[in-house]
A tleap script that builds the chain and sets N, CA, C and O, in Angstrom:
source leaprc.protein.ff14SB
mol = sequence {
  NMET HIE LYS TRP TRP ARG TYR ALA LEU ALA
  GLY GLY LEU ALA GLY LEU ALA ASN GLY LEU
  PHE GLY GLY GLY GLY GLY SER VAL LEU VAL
  PRO LEU LEU THR ARG MET CYS GLY LEU GLU
  GLN ARG ARG ALA PHE ALA THR SER VAL ALA
  VAL ILE LEU PRO LEU CYS LEU LEU SER VAL
  VAL ILE TYR LEU LEU ARG GLY GLY LEU ASP
  LEU ALA ALA ALA TRP PRO TYR LEU VAL GLY
  GLY THR LEU GLY GLY TRP LEU GLY GLY ARG
  LEU PHE ARG GLY VAL LYS VAL ASN TRP LEU
  ARG ARG GLY PHE GLY LEU LEU LEU ILE PHE
  GLY GLY VAL ARG CYS LEU CLEU
}
set mol.1.N position { 176.151 -0.558 105.698 }
set mol.1.CA position { 176.110 -0.405 104.251 }
set mol.1.C position { 177.321 0.390 103.759 }
set mol.1.O position { 177.849 0.121 102.680 }
set mol.2.N position { 177.757 1.373 104.556 }
set mol.2.CA position { 178.888 2.206 104.154 }
set mol.2.C position { 180.150 1.375 103.954 }
set mol.2.O position { 180.905 1.617 103.013 }
set mol.3.N position { 180.385 0.411 104.815 }
set mol.3.CA position { 181.578 -0.432 104.699 }
set mol.3.C position { 181.505 -1.308 103.445 }
set mol.3.O position { 182.540 -1.610 102.851 }
set mol.4.N position { 180.312 -1.716 103.035 }
set mol.4.CA position { 180.147 -2.528 101.849 }
set mol.4.C position { 180.720 -1.819 100.631 }
set mol.4.O position { 181.374 -2.451 99.802 }
set mol.5.N position { 180.484 -0.522 100.512 }
set mol.5.CA position { 181.000 0.250 99.375 }
set mol.5.C position { 182.522 0.310 99.390 }
set mol.5.O position { 183.155 0.302 98.334 }
set mol.6.N position { 183.109 0.369 100.575 }
set mol.6.CA position { 184.570 0.368 100.668 }
set mol.6.C position { 185.143 -0.957 100.165 }
set mol.6.O position { 186.128 -0.979 99.427 }
set mol.7.N position { 184.524 -2.044 100.567 }
set mol.7.CA position { 184.965 -3.362 100.110 }
set mol.7.C position { 184.795 -3.495 98.596 }
set mol.7.O position { 185.672 -4.015 97.907 }
set mol.8.N position { 183.659 -3.019 98.092 }
set mol.8.CA position { 183.404 -3.101 96.653 }
set mol.8.C position { 184.410 -2.249 95.873 }
set mol.8.O position { 184.885 -2.671 94.818 }
set mol.9.N position { 184.735 -1.072 96.373 }
set mol.9.CA position { 185.723 -0.214 95.720 }
set mol.9.C position { 187.103 -0.868 95.757 }
set mol.9.O position { 187.818 -0.858 94.755 }
set mol.10.N position { 187.482 -1.432 96.896 }
set mol.10.CA position { 188.768 -2.125 97.010 }
set mol.10.C position { 188.835 -3.298 96.030 }
set mol.10.O position { 189.849 -3.490 95.361 }
set mol.11.N position { 187.764 -4.074 95.946 }
set mol.11.CA position { 187.714 -5.186 95.003 }
set mol.11.C position { 187.775 -4.715 93.562 }
set mol.11.O position { 188.435 -5.335 92.728 }
set mol.12.N position { 187.090 -3.623 93.269 }
set mol.12.CA position { 187.120 -3.070 91.912 }
set mol.12.C position { 188.512 -2.603 91.513 }
set mol.12.O position { 188.938 -2.834 90.381 }
set mol.13.N position { 189.222 -1.956 92.419 }
set mol.13.CA position { 190.584 -1.505 92.131 }
set mol.13.C position { 191.530 -2.695 91.956 }
set mol.13.O position { 192.411 -2.675 91.096 }
set mol.14.N position { 191.342 -3.728 92.774 }
set mol.14.CA position { 192.162 -4.940 92.632 }
set mol.14.C position { 191.874 -5.618 91.297 }
set mol.14.O position { 192.797 -6.069 90.619 }
set mol.15.N position { 190.614 -5.692 90.920 }
set mol.15.CA position { 190.252 -6.292 89.638 }
set mol.15.C position { 190.797 -5.491 88.470 }
set mol.15.O position { 191.242 -6.068 87.478 }
set mol.16.N position { 190.767 -4.181 88.573 }
set mol.16.CA position { 191.319 -3.325 87.530 }
set mol.16.C position { 192.821 -3.563 87.366 }
set mol.16.O position { 193.316 -3.703 86.247 }
set mol.17.N position { 193.537 -3.607 88.481 }
set mol.17.CA position { 194.983 -3.875 88.430 }
set mol.17.C position { 195.243 -5.245 87.836 }
set mol.17.O position { 196.136 -5.406 87.004 }
set mol.18.N position { 194.468 -6.231 88.257 }
set mol.18.CA position { 194.648 -7.596 87.763 }
set mol.18.C position { 194.394 -7.678 86.262 }
set mol.18.O position { 195.143 -8.333 85.538 }
set mol.19.N position { 193.351 -7.022 85.801 }
set mol.19.CA position { 193.022 -7.050 84.377 }
set mol.19.C position { 194.023 -6.289 83.519 }
set mol.19.O position { 194.373 -6.733 82.425 }
set mol.20.N position { 194.482 -5.151 84.010 }
set mol.20.CA position { 195.429 -4.345 83.240 }
set mol.20.C position { 196.811 -4.982 83.163 }
set mol.20.O position { 197.450 -4.970 82.111 }
set mol.21.N position { 197.265 -5.536 84.278 }
set mol.21.CA position { 198.639 -6.013 84.361 }
set mol.21.C position { 198.765 -7.527 84.340 }
set mol.21.O position { 199.876 -8.052 84.419 }
set mol.22.N position { 197.657 -8.235 84.237 }
set mol.22.CA position { 197.713 -9.698 84.219 }
set mol.22.C position { 198.032 -10.279 85.577 }
set mol.22.O position { 198.424 -11.443 85.664 }
set mol.23.N position { 197.882 -9.523 86.625 }
set mol.23.CA position { 198.162 -9.947 87.993 }
set mol.23.C position { 198.433 -8.724 88.843 }
set mol.23.O position { 198.403 -7.595 88.353 }
set mol.24.N position { 198.691 -8.947 90.086 }
set mol.24.CA position { 199.010 -7.841 90.985 }
set mol.24.C position { 197.828 -7.279 91.741 }
set mol.24.O position { 197.981 -6.353 92.537 }
set mol.25.N position { 196.649 -7.830 91.501 }
set mol.25.CA position { 195.483 -7.345 92.229 }
set mol.25.C position { 195.595 -7.539 93.725 }
set mol.25.O position { 195.119 -6.709 94.499 }
set mol.26.N position { 196.220 -8.628 94.138 }
set mol.26.CA position { 196.414 -8.886 95.566 }
set mol.26.C position { 197.349 -7.884 96.202 }
set mol.26.O position { 197.188 -7.532 97.370 }
set mol.27.N position { 198.326 -7.422 95.440 }
set mol.27.CA position { 199.265 -6.417 95.947 }
set mol.27.C position { 198.555 -5.102 96.210 }
set mol.27.O position { 198.919 -4.366 97.128 }
set mol.28.N position { 197.558 -4.808 95.418 }
set mol.28.CA position { 196.769 -3.601 95.599 }
set mol.28.C position { 195.746 -3.806 96.707 }
set mol.28.O position { 195.459 -2.888 97.474 }
set mol.29.N position { 195.204 -5.004 96.787 }
set mol.29.CA position { 194.101 -5.273 97.698 }
set mol.29.C position { 194.507 -5.275 99.168 }
set mol.29.O position { 193.758 -4.776 100.007 }
set mol.30.N position { 195.667 -5.818 99.498 }
set mol.30.CA position { 196.068 -5.888 100.913 }
set mol.30.C position { 196.131 -4.501 101.547 }
set mol.30.O position { 195.524 -4.296 102.598 }
set mol.31.N position { 196.845 -3.532 100.946 }
set mol.31.CA position { 196.842 -2.198 101.567 }
set mol.31.C position { 195.455 -1.557 101.608 }
set mol.31.O position { 195.125 -0.853 102.563 }
set mol.32.N position { 194.645 -1.797 100.582 }
set mol.32.CA position { 193.293 -1.235 100.580 }
set mol.32.C position { 192.447 -1.835 101.701 }
set mol.32.O position { 191.703 -1.119 102.371 }
set mol.33.N position { 192.560 -3.138 101.903 }
set mol.33.CA position { 191.773 -3.789 102.946 }
set mol.33.C position { 192.189 -3.342 104.342 }
set mol.33.O position { 191.348 -3.208 105.231 }
set mol.34.N position { 193.487 -3.110 104.536 }
set mol.34.CA position { 193.934 -2.693 105.868 }
set mol.34.C position { 193.637 -1.222 106.122 }
set mol.34.O position { 193.153 -0.868 107.198 }
set mol.35.N position { 193.915 -0.373 105.165 }
set mol.35.CA position { 193.768 1.076 105.386 }
set mol.35.C position { 192.352 1.579 105.147 }
set mol.35.O position { 191.802 2.324 105.958 }
set mol.36.N position { 191.774 1.171 104.041 }
set mol.36.CA position { 190.470 1.711 103.665 }
set mol.36.C position { 189.322 0.968 104.354 }
set mol.36.O position { 188.306 1.567 104.705 }
set mol.37.N position { 189.497 -0.342 104.543 }
set mol.37.CA position { 188.404 -1.149 105.093 }
set mol.37.C position { 188.607 -1.509 106.559 }
set mol.37.O position { 187.696 -2.030 107.202 }
set mol.38.N position { 189.799 -1.235 107.094 }
set mol.38.CA position { 190.037 -1.460 108.519 }
set mol.38.C position { 190.269 -2.903 108.930 }
set mol.38.O position { 190.156 -3.226 110.113 }
set mol.39.N position { 190.589 -3.775 107.989 }
set mol.39.CA position { 190.856 -5.172 108.350 }
set mol.39.C position { 192.225 -5.302 108.999 }
set mol.39.O position { 193.156 -4.569 108.665 }
set mol.40.N position { 192.335 -6.231 109.918 }
set mol.40.CA position { 193.613 -6.570 110.542 }
set mol.40.C position { 194.502 -7.194 109.471 }
set mol.40.O position { 193.998 -7.853 108.562 }
set mol.41.N position { 195.812 -6.998 109.566 }
set mol.41.CA position { 196.773 -7.385 108.524 }
set mol.41.C position { 196.648 -8.854 108.113 }
set mol.41.O position { 196.549 -9.151 106.922 }
set mol.42.N position { 196.652 -9.762 109.063 }
set mol.42.CA position { 196.586 -11.190 108.739 }
set mol.42.C position { 195.283 -11.521 108.021 }
set mol.42.O position { 195.271 -12.309 107.075 }
set mol.43.N position { 194.200 -10.924 108.469 }
set mol.43.CA position { 192.901 -11.153 107.826 }
set mol.43.C position { 192.880 -10.565 106.409 }
set mol.43.O position { 192.247 -11.123 105.514 }
set mol.44.N position { 193.574 -9.435 106.210 }
set mol.44.CA position { 193.647 -8.821 104.886 }
set mol.44.C position { 194.414 -9.723 103.916 }
set mol.44.O position { 194.016 -9.864 102.759 }
set mol.45.N position { 195.512 -10.334 104.378 }
set mol.45.CA position { 196.259 -11.252 103.519 }
set mol.45.C position { 195.378 -12.421 103.090 }
set mol.45.O position { 195.321 -12.762 101.908 }
set mol.46.N position { 194.692 -13.035 104.056 }
set mol.46.CA position { 193.842 -14.188 103.755 }
set mol.46.C position { 192.670 -13.799 102.852 }
set mol.46.O position { 192.336 -14.529 101.919 }
set mol.47.N position { 192.055 -12.666 103.124 }
set mol.47.CA position { 190.933 -12.200 102.305 }
set mol.47.C position { 191.396 -11.908 100.882 }
set mol.47.O position { 190.687 -12.201 99.919 }
set mol.48.N position { 192.571 -11.339 100.757 }
set mol.48.CA position { 193.124 -11.040 99.437 }
set mol.48.C position { 193.267 -12.306 98.600 }
set mol.48.O position { 192.943 -12.310 97.412 }
set mol.49.N position { 193.747 -13.367 99.213 }
set mol.49.CA position { 193.900 -14.637 98.491 }
set mol.49.C position { 192.534 -15.145 98.026 }
set mol.49.O position { 192.397 -15.608 96.894 }
set mol.50.N position { 191.541 -15.060 98.884 }
set mol.50.CA position { 190.201 -15.535 98.525 }
set mol.50.C position { 189.581 -14.694 97.415 }
set mol.50.O position { 188.884 -15.225 96.551 }
set mol.51.N position { 189.826 -13.398 97.433 }
set mol.51.CA position { 189.240 -12.498 96.439 }
set mol.51.C position { 189.953 -12.615 95.098 }
set mol.51.O position { 189.322 -12.539 94.044 }
set mol.52.N position { 191.256 -12.797 95.141 }
set mol.52.CA position { 192.041 -12.742 93.911 }
set mol.52.C position { 191.815 -13.968 93.026 }
set mol.52.O position { 191.989 -13.879 91.811 }
set mol.53.N position { 191.434 -15.099 93.598 }
set mol.53.CA position { 191.199 -16.300 92.794 }
set mol.53.C position { 190.174 -16.073 91.689 }
set mol.53.O position { 190.487 -16.324 90.525 }
set mol.54.N position { 188.957 -15.608 92.001 }
set mol.54.CA position { 188.010 -15.391 90.899 }
set mol.54.C position { 188.460 -14.297 89.932 }
set mol.54.O position { 188.167 -14.370 88.738 }
set mol.55.N position { 189.172 -13.280 90.438 }
set mol.55.CA position { 189.674 -12.233 89.545 }
set mol.55.C position { 190.695 -12.807 88.570 }
set mol.55.O position { 190.693 -12.467 87.387 }
set mol.56.N position { 191.559 -13.669 89.068 }
set mol.56.CA position { 192.557 -14.305 88.201 }
set mol.56.C position { 191.888 -15.226 87.188 }
set mol.56.O position { 192.275 -15.252 86.020 }
set mol.57.N position { 190.888 -15.981 87.629 }
set mol.57.CA position { 190.187 -16.870 86.703 }
set mol.57.C position { 189.515 -16.072 85.577 }
set mol.57.O position { 189.556 -16.471 84.414 }
set mol.58.N position { 188.907 -14.960 85.933 }
set mol.58.CA position { 188.282 -14.112 84.924 }
set mol.58.C position { 189.334 -13.564 83.954 }
set mol.58.O position { 189.121 -13.562 82.741 }
set mol.59.N position { 190.456 -13.104 84.482 }
set mol.59.CA position { 191.526 -12.589 83.623 }
set mol.59.C position { 192.061 -13.674 82.701 }
set mol.59.O position { 192.351 -13.408 81.534 }
set mol.60.N position { 192.194 -14.901 83.213 }
set mol.60.CA position { 192.678 -16.022 82.394 }
set mol.60.C position { 191.737 -16.260 81.217 }
set mol.60.O position { 192.185 -16.433 80.084 }
set mol.61.N position { 190.450 -16.268 81.485 }
set mol.61.CA position { 189.476 -16.496 80.418 }
set mol.61.C position { 189.579 -15.394 79.365 }
set mol.61.O position { 189.581 -15.679 78.167 }
set mol.62.N position { 189.662 -14.166 79.796 }
set mol.62.CA position { 189.747 -13.045 78.843 }
set mol.62.C position { 191.020 -13.138 78.018 }
set mol.62.O position { 190.972 -12.997 76.796 }
set mol.63.N position { 192.168 -13.373 78.667 }
set mol.63.CA position { 193.428 -13.492 77.929 }
set mol.63.C position { 193.409 -14.703 77.000 }
set mol.63.O position { 193.937 -14.636 75.890 }
set mol.64.N position { 192.811 -15.803 77.437 }
set mol.64.CA position { 192.723 -17.006 76.615 }
set mol.64.C position { 191.876 -16.739 75.370 }
set mol.64.O position { 192.259 -17.121 74.264 }
set mol.65.N position { 190.735 -16.090 75.547 }
set mol.65.CA position { 189.855 -15.794 74.422 }
set mol.65.C position { 190.484 -14.813 73.432 }
set mol.65.O position { 190.185 -14.851 72.238 }
set mol.66.N position { 191.337 -13.957 73.923 }
set mol.66.CA position { 191.991 -12.970 73.054 }
set mol.66.C position { 193.329 -13.458 72.504 }
set mol.66.O position { 194.024 -12.715 71.812 }
set mol.67.N position { 193.688 -14.692 72.806 }
set mol.67.CA position { 194.901 -15.275 72.249 }
set mol.67.C position { 196.194 -14.837 72.904 }
set mol.67.O position { 197.263 -15.020 72.321 }
set mol.68.N position { 196.133 -14.269 74.085 }
set mol.68.CA position { 197.338 -13.777 74.737 }
set mol.68.C position { 197.896 -14.699 75.801 }
set mol.68.O position { 198.734 -14.279 76.600 }
set mol.69.N position { 197.451 -15.946 75.830 }
set mol.69.CA position { 197.877 -16.860 76.889 }
set mol.69.C position { 198.578 -18.054 76.276 }
set mol.69.O position { 198.038 -18.706 75.382 }
set mol.70.N position { 199.785 -18.346 76.752 }
set mol.70.CA position { 200.554 -19.501 76.322 }
set mol.70.C position { 200.467 -20.550 77.428 }
set mol.70.O position { 201.247 -20.527 78.380 }
set mol.71.N position { 199.510 -21.471 77.294 }
set mol.71.CA position { 199.288 -22.479 78.336 }
set mol.71.C position { 200.503 -23.371 78.549 }
set mol.71.O position { 200.779 -23.767 79.681 }
set mol.72.N position { 201.235 -23.698 77.485 }
set mol.72.CA position { 202.413 -24.554 77.628 }
set mol.72.C position { 203.469 -23.876 78.501 }
set mol.72.O position { 204.120 -24.533 79.314 }
set mol.73.N position { 203.634 -22.584 78.336 }
set mol.73.CA position { 204.612 -21.853 79.147 }
set mol.73.C position { 204.109 -21.660 80.578 }
set mol.73.O position { 204.911 -21.532 81.502 }
set mol.74.N position { 202.801 -21.638 80.766 }
set mol.74.CA position { 202.229 -21.383 82.086 }
set mol.74.C position { 202.270 -22.592 83.013 }
set mol.74.O position { 202.297 -22.420 84.232 }
set mol.75.N position { 202.276 -23.805 82.476 }
set mol.75.CA position { 202.192 -25.012 83.314 }
set mol.75.C position { 203.266 -25.117 84.388 }
set mol.75.O position { 202.929 -25.385 85.542 }
set mol.76.N position { 204.554 -24.916 84.063 }
set mol.76.CA position { 205.558 -25.015 85.138 }
set mol.76.C position { 205.321 -24.002 86.260 }
set mol.76.O position { 205.532 -24.313 87.432 }
set mol.77.N position { 204.885 -22.796 85.906 }
set mol.77.CA position { 204.601 -21.786 86.925 }
set mol.77.C position { 203.382 -22.165 87.754 }
set mol.77.O position { 203.338 -21.909 88.957 }
set mol.78.N position { 202.405 -22.769 87.116 }
set mol.78.CA position { 201.212 -23.217 87.823 }
set mol.78.C position { 201.552 -24.289 88.849 }
set mol.78.O position { 201.073 -24.250 89.983 }
set mol.79.N position { 202.385 -25.249 88.443 }
set mol.79.CA position { 202.791 -26.311 89.373 }
set mol.79.C position { 203.586 -25.716 90.531 }
set mol.79.O position { 203.292 -25.989 91.695 }
set mol.80.N position { 204.596 -24.898 90.212 }
set mol.80.CA position { 205.404 -24.271 91.264 }
set mol.80.C position { 204.587 -23.348 92.145 }
set mol.80.O position { 204.759 -23.335 93.364 }
set mol.81.N position { 203.703 -22.580 91.539 }
set mol.81.CA position { 202.849 -21.671 92.297 }
set mol.81.C position { 201.893 -22.408 93.217 }
set mol.81.O position { 201.622 -21.959 94.331 }
set mol.82.N position { 201.382 -23.537 92.751 }
set mol.82.CA position { 200.483 -24.342 93.582 }
set mol.82.C position { 201.222 -24.876 94.802 }
set mol.82.O position { 200.717 -24.814 95.923 }
set mol.83.N position { 202.427 -25.404 94.571 }
set mol.83.CA position { 203.216 -25.915 95.696 }
set mol.83.C position { 203.620 -24.791 96.650 }
set mol.83.O position { 203.540 -24.944 97.869 }
set mol.84.N position { 204.051 -23.664 96.090 }
set mol.84.CA position { 204.417 -22.522 96.929 }
set mol.84.C position { 203.233 -21.967 97.701 }
set mol.84.O position { 203.370 -21.597 98.867 }
set mol.85.N position { 202.073 -21.905 97.063 }
set mol.85.CA position { 200.861 -21.440 97.738 }
set mol.85.C position { 200.446 -22.363 98.866 }
set mol.85.O position { 200.017 -21.909 99.926 }
set mol.86.N position { 200.576 -23.662 98.633 }
set mol.86.CA position { 200.260 -24.633 99.682 }
set mol.86.C position { 201.198 -24.453 100.869 }
set mol.86.O position { 200.759 -24.416 102.018 }
set mol.87.N position { 202.500 -24.342 100.579 }
set mol.87.CA position { 203.481 -24.179 101.644 }
set mol.87.C position { 203.269 -22.861 102.393 }
set mol.87.O position { 203.311 -22.831 103.623 }
set mol.88.N position { 203.042 -21.780 101.656 }
set mol.88.CA position { 202.793 -20.493 102.294 }
set mol.88.C position { 201.552 -20.515 103.178 }
set mol.88.O position { 201.545 -19.940 104.267 }
set mol.89.N position { 200.506 -21.180 102.706 }
set mol.89.CA position { 199.289 -21.308 103.506 }
set mol.89.C position { 199.514 -22.098 104.780 }
set mol.89.O position { 198.926 -21.795 105.818 }
set mol.90.N position { 200.363 -23.108 104.700 }
set mol.90.CA position { 200.681 -23.915 105.887 }
set mol.90.C position { 201.505 -23.115 106.903 }
set mol.90.O position { 201.329 -23.265 108.112 }
set mol.91.N position { 202.405 -22.266 106.398 }
set mol.91.CA position { 203.290 -21.491 107.272 }
set mol.91.C position { 202.644 -20.209 107.782 }
set mol.91.O position { 203.140 -19.607 108.735 }
set mol.92.N position { 201.555 -19.785 107.171 }
set mol.92.CA position { 200.918 -18.487 107.412 }
set mol.92.C position { 200.661 -18.196 108.889 }
set mol.92.O position { 201.003 -17.118 109.375 }
set mol.93.N position { 200.072 -19.130 109.593 }
set mol.93.CA position { 199.714 -18.921 111.006 }
set mol.93.C position { 200.932 -18.799 111.910 }
set mol.93.O position { 200.877 -18.128 112.940 }
set mol.94.N position { 202.033 -19.446 111.531 }
set mol.94.CA position { 203.216 -19.448 112.389 }
set mol.94.C position { 204.103 -18.228 112.241 }
set mol.94.O position { 205.010 -18.031 113.050 }
set mol.95.N position { 203.868 -17.409 111.236 }
set mol.95.CA position { 204.711 -16.238 110.993 }
set mol.95.C position { 204.074 -15.023 111.667 }
set mol.95.O position { 202.879 -14.770 111.511 }
set mol.96.N position { 204.881 -14.279 112.413 }
set mol.96.CA position { 204.370 -13.084 113.094 }
set mol.96.C position { 203.953 -12.034 112.062 }
set mol.96.O position { 204.548 -11.927 110.990 }
set mol.97.N position { 202.930 -11.270 112.402 }
set mol.97.CA position { 202.381 -10.275 111.490 }
set mol.97.C position { 203.454 -9.259 111.066 }
set mol.97.O position { 203.481 -8.839 109.909 }
set mol.98.N position { 204.325 -8.867 111.981 }
set mol.98.CA position { 205.385 -7.912 111.621 }
set mol.98.C position { 206.244 -8.453 110.486 }
set mol.98.O position { 206.611 -7.705 109.579 }
set mol.99.N position { 206.569 -9.743 110.526 }
set mol.99.CA position { 207.393 -10.340 109.475 }
set mol.99.C position { 206.613 -10.477 108.174 }
set mol.99.O position { 207.174 -10.307 107.091 }
set mol.100.N position { 205.319 -10.784 108.275 }
set mol.100.CA position { 204.479 -10.828 107.074 }
set mol.100.C position { 204.441 -9.453 106.407 }
set mol.100.O position { 204.584 -9.335 105.190 }
set mol.101.N position { 204.250 -8.434 107.213 }
set mol.101.CA position { 204.188 -7.064 106.694 }
set mol.101.C position { 205.513 -6.666 106.047 }
set mol.101.O position { 205.527 -6.092 104.958 }
set mol.102.N position { 206.612 -6.967 106.708 }
set mol.102.CA position { 207.933 -6.635 106.159 }
set mol.102.C position { 208.197 -7.387 104.859 }
set mol.102.O position { 208.673 -6.812 103.879 }
set mol.103.N position { 207.883 -8.678 104.864 }
set mol.103.CA position { 208.082 -9.481 103.653 }
set mol.103.C position { 207.247 -8.964 102.500 }
set mol.103.O position { 207.717 -8.895 101.364 }
set mol.104.N position { 206.008 -8.601 102.792 }
set mol.104.CA position { 205.131 -8.066 101.761 }
set mol.104.C position { 205.669 -6.740 101.239 }
set mol.104.O position { 205.659 -6.493 100.032 }
set mol.105.N position { 206.139 -5.886 102.145 }
set mol.105.CA position { 206.717 -4.609 101.743 }
set mol.105.C position { 207.947 -4.799 100.865 }
set mol.105.O position { 208.109 -4.101 99.864 }
set mol.106.N position { 208.810 -5.732 101.230 }
set mol.106.CA position { 209.995 -6.012 100.412 }
set mol.106.C position { 209.606 -6.539 99.038 }
set mol.106.O position { 210.227 -6.191 98.034 }
set mol.107.N position { 208.582 -7.375 98.998 }
set mol.107.CA position { 208.102 -7.900 97.727 }
set mol.107.C position { 207.592 -6.764 96.829 }
set mol.107.O position { 207.866 -6.751 95.629 }
set mol.108.N position { 206.861 -5.826 97.406 }
set mol.108.CA position { 206.367 -4.691 96.633 }
set mol.108.C position { 207.518 -3.814 96.143 }
set mol.108.O position { 207.515 -3.366 94.996 }
set mol.109.N position { 208.492 -3.570 97.002 }
set mol.109.CA position { 209.653 -2.765 96.601 }
set mol.109.C position { 210.417 -3.462 95.480 }
set mol.109.O position { 210.780 -2.833 94.486 }
set mol.110.N position { 210.657 -4.752 95.642 }
set mol.110.CA position { 211.362 -5.523 94.622 }
set mol.110.C position { 210.627 -5.445 93.286 }
set mol.110.O position { 211.240 -5.188 92.250 }
set mol.111.N position { 209.311 -5.667 93.312 }
set mol.111.CA position { 208.514 -5.596 92.087 }
set mol.111.C position { 208.537 -4.225 91.461 }
set mol.111.O position { 208.620 -4.098 90.239 }
set mol.112.N position { 208.464 -3.185 92.293 }
set mol.112.CA position { 208.495 -1.822 91.788 }
set mol.112.C position { 209.831 -1.487 91.130 }
set mol.112.O position { 209.869 -0.877 90.062 }
set mol.113.N position { 210.912 -1.886 91.767 }
set mol.113.CA position { 212.237 -1.623 91.213 }
set mol.113.C position { 212.408 -2.370 89.898 }
set mol.113.O position { 212.939 -1.813 88.937 }
set mol.114.N position { 211.966 -3.621 89.841 }
set mol.114.CA position { 212.073 -4.407 88.622 }
set mol.114.C position { 211.271 -3.779 87.466 }
set mol.114.O position { 211.696 -3.816 86.311 }
set mol.115.N position { 210.126 -3.211 87.794 }
set mol.115.CA position { 209.306 -2.560 86.761 }
set mol.115.C position { 209.977 -1.297 86.239 }
set mol.115.O position { 209.868 -0.973 85.056 }
set mol.116.N position { 210.661 -0.593 87.111 }
set mol.116.CA position { 211.299 0.665 86.711 }
set mol.116.C position { 212.581 0.455 85.922 }
set mol.116.O position { 212.944 1.299 85.102 }
set mol.117.N position { 213.272 -0.654 86.155 }
set mol.117.CA position { 214.554 -0.889 85.483 }
set mol.117.C position { 214.405 -1.659 84.216 }
set mol.117.O position { 215.396 -1.933 83.539 }
savepdb mol mol.pdb
quit
């Protein structure tokens, strides 16, 4: 039961980040799942993808209802993101965990620097 609360807290923090920033819940969730919940890195990446889908869908509905979503502008990103997600999922098993971790770390650093500048 104790581990259940850790997972629920990690999911809540990811949902909060996703709702506040319109995304990024997965970036918060992977470190939480590995450090706080003890999941192995590869399993944390996969779990994050599964968890973030409903969080993103909920955020989309809220933004759509509040008039903050431009569906016409979102379509090209949706198509590209779908293709990129498919390709990443296909390549996932073949990439060593060290490289996944490094790539994820670089992505977080890049995003952080972009937010600060």
